[in-house]
PAKEDREN-404317 format. One record per residue (C-alpha): residue number from 1; x, y, z; residue in one letter. Coordinates in nm, 4 decimals, m for minus. Example, Ala and Ser with C-alpha at 12.3 -4.5 7.8 and 13.67 -1.06 7.14 Angstrom:
REM PAKEDREN-404317
num xx yy zz residuo
1 1.2300 m0.4500 0.7800 A
2 1.3670 m0.1060 0.7140 S
This chain:
REM PAKEDREN-404317
num xx yy zz residuo
1 m0.1667 m2.3091 0.9666 M
2 0.1037 m2.2737 0.6987 E
3 m0.1486 m2.3436 0.4228 S
4 m0.3457 m2.0232 0.4920 V
5 m0.0933 m1.7728 0.3469 P
6 m0.0376 m2.0084 0.0525 K
7 m0.4098 m2.0030 m0.0242 M
8 m0.4242 m1.6244 0.0020 K
9 m0.1324 m1.5905 m0.2408 K
10 m0.2916 m1.8297 m0.4919 I
11 m0.6244 m1.6460 m0.4810 M
12 m0.4557 m1.3051 m0.5066 R
13 m0.2673 m1.4172 m0.8193 N
14 m0.5861 m1.5713 m0.9607 Y
15 m0.7810 m1.2454 m0.9334 Y
16 m0.4881 m1.0433 m1.0688 L
17 m0.4759 m1.2662 m1.3785 K
18 m0.8507 m1.2257 m1.4226 A
19 m0.8274 m0.8469 m1.3817 K
20 m0.5502 m0.8243 m1.6415 Y
21 m0.6832 m1.0992 m1.8691 A
22 m0.6971 m0.8741 m2.1754 R
23 m0.3321 m0.7836 m2.1393 Y
24 m0.2512 m1.1549 m2.1128 L
25 m0.4515 m1.2389 m2.4253 G
26 m0.7090 m1.4342 m2.2197 K
27 m1.0876 m1.4435 m2.2164 K
28 m1.2949 m1.4273 m1.8977 V
29 m1.6131 m1.6233 m1.8320 A
30 m1.8432 m1.5599 m1.5397 W
31 m1.9837 m1.8938 m1.4271 I
32 m2.2234 m2.0082 m1.1558 T
33 m2.0724 m2.1950 m0.8610 S
34 m2.2414 m2.5198 m0.9646 G
35 m2.1443 m2.4839 m1.3296 G
36 m1.9083 m2.7117 m1.5256 P
37 m1.5798 m2.5218 m1.5157 V
38 m1.3588 m2.7951 m1.6642 E
39 m1.4307 m2.7136 m2.0327 P
40 m1.3368 m2.3501 m1.9620 L
41 m1.0053 m2.4600 m1.8105 I
42 m0.9408 m2.6821 m2.1114 A
43 m1.0072 m2.3898 m2.3483 M
44 m0.7733 m2.1573 m2.1560 G
45 m1.0582 m1.9324 m2.0401 I
46 m1.0296 m1.7736 m1.6951 I
47 m1.3392 m1.8634 m1.4903 P
48 m1.4731 m1.6033 m1.2477 V
49 m1.7472 m1.6716 m0.9949 Y
50 m1.9883 m1.3944 m0.8922 P
51 m2.0966 m1.6116 m0.5963 E
52 m1.7363 m1.6315 m0.4714 N
53 m1.7221 m1.2565 m0.5125 H
54 m2.0427 m1.2369 m0.3089 G
55 m1.8760 m1.4339 m0.0303 A
56 m1.5808 m1.1918 m0.0357 M
57 m1.8242 m0.9013 m0.0191 I
58 m1.9865 m1.0626 0.2851 G
59 m1.6559 m1.1212 0.4627 V
60 m1.5446 m0.7621 0.3906 S
61 m1.8706 m0.6252 0.5382 H
62 m1.9622 m0.4352 0.2208 T
63 m2.2713 m0.6457 0.1519 G
64 m2.5344 m0.4100 0.2927 V
65 m2.4000 m0.1138 0.0959 E
66 m2.3992 m0.3034 m0.2346 L
67 m2.7347 m0.4716 m0.1733 C
68 m2.8825 m0.1258 m0.1136 E
69 m2.7451 m0.0119 m0.4500 V
70 m2.9314 m0.2957 m0.6231 A
71 m3.2455 m0.2261 m0.4226 E
72 m3.2219 0.1396 m0.5287 G
73 m3.2219 0.0152 m0.8887 M
74 m3.5532 m0.1585 m0.8225 G
75 m3.4463 m0.5101 m0.7232 Y
76 m3.6377 m0.6633 m0.4344 S
77 m3.4676 m0.7010 m0.0962 G
78 m3.5985 m1.0588 m0.0912 D
79 m3.3771 m1.1591 m0.3835 L
80 m3.0568 m1.3571 m0.3307 C
81 m2.7988 m1.1315 m0.1644 S
82 m2.5255 m1.2754 m0.3887 Y
83 m2.7222 m1.1462 m0.6877 A
84 m2.7972 m0.8095 m0.5274 R
85 m2.4363 m0.7603 m0.4161 A
86 m2.3050 m0.8597 m0.7596 D
87 m2.5436 m0.6269 m0.9412 I
88 m2.4515 m0.3479 m0.7004 G
89 m2.0786 m0.4095 m0.7477 A
90 m2.1176 m0.4196 m1.1276 S
91 m2.2890 m0.0834 m1.1143 E
92 m2.0449 0.0921 m0.8782 T
93 m1.7169 m0.1012 m0.8955 G
94 m1.7520 m0.1531 m0.5215 G
95 m1.6497 m0.4439 m0.3025 G
96 m1.3145 m0.5667 m0.1733 P
97 m1.1508 m0.5987 m0.5167 I
98 m1.3193 m0.3121 m0.6992 G
99 m1.5682 m0.5314 m0.8812 G
100 m1.5111 m0.8260 m1.1119 L
101 m1.3345 m0.8061 m1.4494 P
102 m1.5677 m0.7553 m1.7443 K
103 m1.6798 m1.0928 m1.8797 P
104 m1.6448 m1.2074 m2.2396 D
105 m1.9198 m1.4653 m2.1852 M
106 m2.1471 m1.5983 m1.9126 L
107 m2.2072 m1.9650 m1.8236 I
108 m2.5134 m2.0380 m1.6132 C
109 m2.6156 m2.3766 m1.4711 C
110 m2.9436 m2.3858 m1.2794 N
111 m2.8551 m2.6916 m1.0696 N
112 m2.8150 m2.4636 m0.7665 I
113 m3.1251 m2.2447 m0.8058 C
114 m3.3542 m2.0687 m1.0502 G
115 m3.2476 m1.7174 m0.9516 T
116 m2.9225 m1.7513 m1.1460 V
117 m3.1179 m1.7621 m1.4743 L
118 m3.2505 m1.4062 m1.4428 K
119 m2.9375 m1.2838 m1.2639 W
120 m2.7136 m1.3937 m1.5511 Y
121 m2.9595 m1.2673 m1.8137 E
122 m2.9377 m0.9248 m1.6481 I
123 m2.5577 m0.9282 m1.6560 Q
124 m2.5441 m1.0602 m2.0131 A
125 m2.7553 m0.7640 m2.1230 R
126 m2.5494 m0.5192 m1.9194 K
127 m2.2153 m0.6340 m2.0617 F
128 m2.3585 m0.7322 m2.4036 Q
129 m2.1909 m1.0719 m2.4055 V
130 m2.3192 m1.4196 m2.4994 P
131 m2.4846 m1.6358 m2.2336 L
132 m2.5010 m2.0162 m2.2228 F
133 m2.7558 m2.1840 m1.9966 I
134 m2.7190 m2.5474 m1.8917 L
135 m3.0602 m2.6634 m1.7716 D
136 m3.0501 m2.9544 m1.5279 T
137 m3.3723 m3.1394 m1.4378 P
138 m3.4435 m3.2099 m1.0706 F
139 m3.3393 m3.5502 m0.9433 V
140 m3.5991 m3.6029 m0.6728 H
141 m3.5885 m3.9814 m0.7078 T
142 m3.3576 m4.1101 m0.9796 E
143 m3.1502 m3.9887 m1.2721 F
144 m3.3546 m4.1264 m1.5607 T
145 m3.2376 m4.2262 m1.9071 K
146 m3.4387 m3.9348 m2.0473 E
147 m3.2701 m3.6910 m1.8083 A
148 m2.9275 m3.8197 m1.9108 K
149 m3.0061 m3.7758 m2.2797 T
150 m3.1388 m3.4255 m2.2161 Y
151 m2.8315 m3.3088 m2.0212 V
152 m2.5751 m3.4841 m2.2430 D
153 m2.7114 m3.3017 m2.5472 R
154 m2.6621 m2.9739 m2.3671 Q
155 m2.3014 m3.0624 m2.2852 V
156 m2.2420 m3.0914 m2.6604 K
157 m2.4140 m2.7550 m2.7074 D
158 m2.1853 m2.6108 m2.4399 Y
159 m1.8775 m2.7255 m2.6316 I
160 m2.0126 m2.5710 m2.9545 R
161 m2.0852 m2.2473 m2.7683 F
162 m1.7240 m2.2294 m2.6462 L
163 m1.5886 m2.3069 m2.9937 E
164 m1.7955 m2.0201 m3.1348 T
165 m1.6961 m1.7788 m2.8585 A
166 m1.3263 m1.8635 m2.8887 M
167 m1.3231 m1.9130 m3.2660 K
168 m1.1262 m2.2364 m3.2342 K
169 m1.1819 m2.6106 m3.2010 K
170 m1.2323 m2.7647 m2.8609 F
171 m0.9143 m2.9412 m2.7351 P
172 m1.0496 m3.2859 m2.6429 Y
173 m0.7043 m3.4222 m2.5537 D
174 m0.6506 m3.1410 m2.3048 K
175 m1.0026 m3.1935 m2.1730 M
176 m0.9097 m3.5515 m2.0829 N
177 m0.6182 m3.4242 m1.8740 V
178 m0.8275 m3.1529 m1.7087 V
179 m1.1045 m3.4031 m1.6338 G
180 m0.8674 m3.6417 m1.4573 K
181 m0.7168 m3.3574 m1.2561 R
182 m1.0649 m3.2445 m1.1582 S
183 m1.1592 m3.5910 m1.0328 V
184 m0.8311 m3.6164 m0.8402 E
185 m0.8953 m3.2732 m0.6871 A
186 m1.2420 m3.3802 m0.5723 M
187 m1.0987 m3.6916 m0.4101 R
188 m0.8285 m3.4879 m0.2382 L
189 m1.0874 m3.2408 m0.1141 W
190 m1.2919 m3.5279 0.0288 Q
191 m0.9809 m3.6561 0.2080 Q
192 m0.9251 m3.3071 0.3494 V
193 m1.2812 m3.2997 0.4841 L
194 m1.2429 m3.6550 0.6167 N
195 m0.9644 m3.5468 0.8541 T
196 m1.2313 m3.3814 1.0701 A
197 m1.3567 m3.7273 1.1700 T
198 m1.0573 m3.7311 1.4074 A
199 m1.1037 m3.6250 1.7684 K
200 m1.0153 m3.3511 1.8229 P
201 m1.0866 m3.2233 1.4705 A
202 m0.7754 m3.0674 1.3105 P
203 m0.9922 m2.8056 1.1425 F
204 m1.3561 m2.6965 1.1422 T
205 m1.6271 m2.6111 0.8935 A
206 m1.5240 m2.2469 0.9261 F
207 m1.1779 m2.3438 0.7996 D
208 m1.3315 m2.5552 0.5223 A
209 m1.5299 m2.2499 0.4052 F
210 m1.1955 m2.0735 0.3529 F
211 m1.0062 m2.3610 0.1897 H
212 m1.3018 m2.4408 m0.0404 L
213 m1.2149 m2.1577 m0.2795 A
214 m0.9752 m2.3567 m0.4986 L
215 m1.1992 m2.6593 m0.5587 I
216 m1.4619 m2.4145 m0.6826 V
217 m1.2552 m2.1749 m0.8913 T
218 m0.9617 m2.3730 m1.0320 L
219 m1.0832 m2.7320 m1.0357 R
220 m0.8949 m2.9214 m1.3055 G
221 m0.5623 m2.7410 m1.2634 T
222 m0.2276 m2.8506 m1.1195 K
223 m0.2450 m2.5629 m0.8704 T
224 m0.5392 m2.7199 m0.6910 V
225 m0.3711 m3.0598 m0.6661 L
226 m0.0499 m2.9150 m0.5232 R
227 m0.2348 m2.7047 m0.2700 Y
228 m0.4689 m2.9754 m0.1408 Y
229 m0.1827 m3.2250 m0.1092 R
230 0.0003 m2.9692 0.1050 F
231 m0.3123 m2.8964 0.3115 L
232 m0.3863 m3.2676 0.3578 L
233 m0.0316 m3.3335 0.4810 D
234 m0.0593 m3.0463 0.7267 E
235 m0.3948 m3.1693 0.8585 L
236 m0.2718 m3.5281 0.8918 N
237 0.0231 m3.4014 1.0968 Q
238 m0.2190 m3.2212 1.3261 R
239 m0.4210 m3.5418 1.3644 V
240 m0.1080 m3.7417 1.4525 E
241 m0.0108 m3.4836 1.7151 K
242 m0.3655 m3.4593 1.8528 G
243 m0.3917 m3.0896 1.7714 I
244 m0.7506 m2.9698 1.7466 G
245 m0.8671 m2.6429 1.5951 M
246 m1.0938 m2.5864 1.8963 V
247 m0.9126 m2.6050 2.2274 E
248 m1.0849 m2.8422 2.4719 N
249 m1.3195 m2.9777 2.2044 E
250 m1.6135 m3.1300 2.3877 Q
251 m1.9035 m3.1050 2.1448 Y
252 m1.9138 m3.1703 1.7711 R
253 m2.1753 m3.0210 1.5381 F
254 m2.2759 m3.0424 1.1724 L
255 m2.3564 m2.7184 0.9830 W
256 m2.6216 m2.7026 0.7096 D
257 m2.6503 m2.4320 0.4401 N
258 m2.4163 m2.1568 0.3224 L
259 m2.1951 m1.9751 0.5727 P
260 m2.3019 m1.6458 0.7261 I
261 m2.0024 m1.4790 0.5671 W
262 m2.0245 m1.1490 0.7550 H
263 m2.0247 m1.3257 1.0944 R
264 m1.7819 m1.6131 1.0315 M
265 m1.5272 m1.5070 1.2937 R
266 m1.7961 m1.4171 1.5480 W
267 m1.9736 m1.7528 1.5076 L
268 m1.6465 m1.9470 1.5167 S
269 m1.5513 m1.7806 1.8438 R
270 m1.9027 m1.8180 1.9858 A
271 m1.8999 m2.1955 1.9401 F
272 m1.5337 m2.2363 2.0403 A
273 m1.6006 m2.0457 2.3629 A
274 m1.8521 m2.3185 2.4439 R
275 m1.5990 m2.5955 2.3638 N
276 m1.7904 m2.6766 2.0453 A
277 m1.6460 m2.7511 1.7010 A
278 m1.8484 m2.7469 1.3814 L
279 m1.6599 m3.0377 1.2300 V
280 m1.8467 m3.0776 0.9008 A
281 m2.1037 m2.9141 0.6764 D
282 m2.3280 m2.9948 0.3822 T
283 m2.2011 m2.6958 0.1808 Y
284 m1.8313 m2.7678 0.1254 T
285 m1.8934 m3.1385 0.0730 S
286 m2.1058 m3.0557 m0.2333 A
287 m1.7881 m3.0111 m0.4435 W
288 m1.6912 m3.3747 m0.4011 C
289 m2.0305 m3.5317 m0.3361 G
290 m2.0861 m3.6553 m0.6914 T
291 m1.7334 m3.7736 m0.7691 V
292 m1.8564 m4.1354 m0.7831 D
293 m2.0860 m4.0382 m1.0714 N
294 m1.7930 m3.9285 m1.2880 I
295 m1.5895 m4.1545 m1.5148 D
296 m1.2455 m3.9943 m1.5164 E
297 m1.1722 m4.1683 m1.8480 N
298 m1.4868 m4.0184 m2.0037 D
299 m1.5298 m3.6917 m1.8202 F
300 m1.7424 m3.5146 m2.0811 L
301 m1.9635 m3.8199 m2.1196 G
302 m2.0347 m3.8448 m1.7470 S
303 m2.0134 m3.4773 m1.6521 M
304 m2.3817 m3.4094 m1.7169 G
305 m2.5003 m3.6642 m1.4616 E
306 m2.2539 m3.5478 m1.1966 A
307 m2.3553 m3.1836 m1.2292 Y
308 m2.7240 m3.2765 m1.2228 T
309 m2.6971 m3.4838 m0.9046 R
310 m2.5494 m3.2140 m0.6799 I
311 m2.6897 m3.1612 m0.3298 Y
312 m2.9198 m2.8689 m0.4097 L
313 m3.0765 m3.0501 m0.7058 N
314 m3.1991 m3.3610 m0.5226 I
315 m3.5106 m3.4317 m0.3168 G
316 m3.5498 m3.3584 0.0552 V
317 m3.5473 m3.7310 0.1399 D
318 m3.2103 m3.7704 m0.0341 Q
319 m3.0803 m3.4575 0.1397 M
320 m3.1887 m3.5956 0.4763 A
321 m3.0153 m3.9249 0.4006 E
322 m2.6907 m3.7408 0.3269 K
323 m2.7251 m3.5419 0.6500 V
324 m2.7829 m3.8611 0.8509 L
325 m2.4758 m4.0201 0.6905 N
326 m2.2645 m3.7177 0.7842 M
327 m2.3987 m3.7238 1.1400 I
328 m2.2805 m4.0829 1.1743 D
329 m1.9522 m4.0309 0.9912 K
330 m1.8395 m3.7306 1.1956 Y
331 m2.0011 m3.8530 1.5206 D
332 m2.1724 m3.5225 1.5916 V
333 m2.3773 m3.4184 1.8926 D
334 m2.6150 m3.1836 1.7148 G
335 m2.7141 m3.0133 1.3899 L
336 m2.6884 m2.6362 1.3268 V
337 m2.9036 m2.5169 1.0366 M
338 m2.8718 m2.1737 0.8791 H
339 m3.2200 m2.0770 0.7600 S
340 m3.0893 m1.8539 0.4843 N
341 m3.3184 m1.5755 0.3682 R
342 m3.1201 m1.5554 0.0446 S
343 m3.1056 m1.9221 m0.0569 C
344 m3.4525 m2.0693 m0.0844 K
345 m3.3495 m2.4025 m0.2480 P
346 m3.1118 m2.4653 0.0417 Y
347 m3.3539 m2.3525 0.3119 S
348 m3.6801 m2.5045 0.1884 F
349 m3.7092 m2.8483 0.3412 G
350 m3.4904 m2.7742 0.6429 Q
351 m3.7779 m2.8254 0.8874 Y
352 m3.8482 m3.1636 0.7245 D
353 m3.4810 m3.2549 0.7611 I
354 m3.4907 m3.1350 1.1217 Q
355 m3.7804 m3.3700 1.1985 R
356 m3.6086 m3.6611 1.0266 I
357 m3.2833 m3.6021 1.2189 V
358 m3.4662 m3.5788 1.5506 Q
359 m3.6691 m3.8910 1.4742 R
360 m3.3843 m4.1035 1.3381 E
361 m3.0929 m3.9873 1.5566 R
362 m3.2549 m3.8056 1.8472 G
363 m3.0179 m3.5113 1.8120 L
364 m3.0937 m3.1506 1.9092 P
365 m3.1211 m2.9090 1.6171 V
366 m3.0449 m2.5352 1.6208 L
367 m3.1960 m2.3160 1.3482 I
368 m3.0360 m1.9742 1.2966 L
369 m3.2254 m1.7254 1.0794 E
370 m2.9960 m1.4981 0.8828 S
371 m2.8552 m1.4202 0.5385 D
372 m2.5225 m1.5142 0.3837 M
373 m2.4249 m1.1571 0.2786 V
374 m2.6895 m0.9111 0.3984 D
375 m2.5984 m0.8310 0.7604 A
376 m2.9311 m0.6530 0.8135 R
377 m3.0854 m0.9977 0.8561 K
378 m2.8617 m1.0936 1.1518 F
379 m2.9137 m1.0239 1.5232 S
380 m2.6184 m1.1121 1.7470 E
381 m2.8279 m1.1005 2.0624 G
382 m3.0936 m1.3321 1.9243 Q
383 m2.8392 m1.5758 1.7813 V
384 m2.6382 m1.5872 2.1046 E
385 m2.9544 m1.6615 2.3031 T
386 m3.0400 m1.9463 2.0671 R
387 m2.6882 m2.0897 2.0855 I
388 m2.7053 m2.0878 2.4662 D
389 m3.0419 m2.2675 2.4648 A
390 m2.9079 m2.5201 2.2147 F
391 m2.5983 m2.5869 2.4246 M
392 m2.8216 m2.6526 2.7249 E
393 m3.0106 m2.9154 2.5248 M
394 m2.6845 m3.0733 2.4062 V
395 m2.5460 m3.0800 2.7602 G
396 m2.8526 m3.2621 2.8880 Q
397 m2.8093 m3.5527 2.6453 K
């Protein structure tokens, strides 16, 4: 696809700007993947994501080495491998890009997990920079008036924190522009994902894991809008021509949880060899899943609710409902769940979701036990055996 080299060039330039931020007169903020990046963009701060870096470490097969560095420092091997790899890279300058640029501040939002709180505290102490924590209450049933008040107050605190860190007033007019671009980017990203409802699917979840990078890192910028318009046009052309990403697509599956970054190519080929396409996933859809909760004309006023309602911060029943909706939307034949040793919030509740899917849709479910970055937790032989057994079940339906 023509969009692939374009994405690589954009991301290469993005990391170069972050690496040389001081020479460009820019500040760098490390921020969690579920954190509100738009105010940083509005303030001209370069956002950097340790979790994205963790994914790159996984893909480059340097995860075990860096996790072992963190474990040698006393961190448990049961901790999130993103955190271990990041701590290891910070200590050694290891990884595919020689470590991340030194942060001027850290922004942590616990809507994705609780581990990020201690992880970012550790890094704030190491680099001796200020840390802002946005605490989002769980939304197991509904987003209450009290929850809204609680989060909205913190959004105001966030703005004051940035004003103090940057020693200048917050540009509310620019924030309005960034907010509208962010909403448009989320809608474009949803349209990109929607193309996989076509048969055959013009791209798979493995492709979505790659193209996701921009909606995470540069949401709210013109760059993201230009790129996703180009990608959407390319995918629509593939749909019109009946070009599928998996040749002889016969089976369609839904993926749940983070990717197994160090075995992306292997898994993609393993399913494709069985004429199976993973056409959608719960992970990449998280960056557009709350767009309906945002008022693009009052982004700051509605941002708190949107960031609180993300997939990992809702109850299992709501998660299961979203999974069922995706099963219907993408017309899938089965569910593949990554039981991720590193991501407990994502993995807890999977067996409940499995039961609900089997009861409500009668679909076979495959559970793969692994880790997103730490390759020591992956067994190719075991996984291949499970895939074969799963395909037998699917073929019997």
